[in-house]
C-alpha positions, -999 to 999 in steps of 0.1 A, spaced: 0 1 2 35 23 -1 24 31 -40 -16 46 -34 -9 63 -75 1 30 -88 -27 8 -77 -51 14 -104 -27 20 -131 -10 -16 -128 -44 -28 -128 -53 -13 -159 -20 -26 -175 -26 -59 -168 -61 -62 -177 -56 -49 -211 -24 -69 -214 -43 -98 -202 -73 -87 -227 -45 -84 -260 -28 -117 -253 -58 -139 -252 -72 -123 -281 -43 -127 -304 -42 -161 -293 -78 -166 -297 -71 -153 -334 -46 -175 -336 -67 -204 -327 -91 -202 -349 -69 -189 -378 -51 -225 -378 -84 -240 -372 -99 -227 -406 -72 -220 -427 -40 -247 -419 -8 -237 -439 3 -263 -464 36 -252 -469 63 -229 -452 62 -201 -474 26 -199 -471 29 -196 -436 65 -168 -439 44 -148 -465 15 -150 -436 34 -139 -408 55 -120 -424 27 -95 -438 32 -59 -426 -4 -62 -404 8 -94 -388 39 -84 -380 30 -50 -362 -1 -74 -341 27 -98 -334 55 -72 -320 18 -56 -301 19 -94 -284 51 -95 -277 50 -60 -262 23 -70 -241 43 -102 -228 69 -83 -214 50 -56 -200 25 -81 -185 55 -102 -168 70 -64 -157 42 -53 -142 28 -87 -129 71 -92 -113 71 -62 -96 46 -61 -79 52 -95 -65 89 -84 -54 72 -52 -43 52 -66 -19 68 -92 -9 107 -90 -4 115 -63 19 149 -67 20 160 -36 -1 194 -47 -20 175 -82 -25 145 -63 -39 164 -41 -61 188 -72 -78 160 -93 -84 138 -60 -102 177 -54 -122 180 -92 -133 139 -90 -139 143 -61 -162 176 -74 -180 160 -105 -189 124 -90 -206 146 -65 -223 172 -92 -238 139 -108 -251 126 -84 -263 153 -74 -284 157 -111 -292 120 -113 -304 126 -77 -323 157 -93 -337 135 -125 -351 107 -102 -363 131 -80 -387 153 -109 -398 113 -129 -407 103 -94 -424 136 -94 -448 
């Protein structure tokens, strides 16, 4: 309760990212059930379509934001030693940034 102004923003971020993640996963499930790809080239063309690249990039960003807000809230609530809290949050941030950069690299390579 030490951050009263952050509670609503954190809650809203978690909910918005969860809605996008759920919606995107349902979209993928429906797409693959109704239009299964028959070859690698068809799949590649579909994934590298600009609209899909943007949707996938938003999905990755939503996963990263959702993970950060959730982990940050858990660490702030349950880890009381400042040095341990800072270490855990720094490692979490570093891991999430690394995963985001790796995903961006994969998307950029796929689009070329």
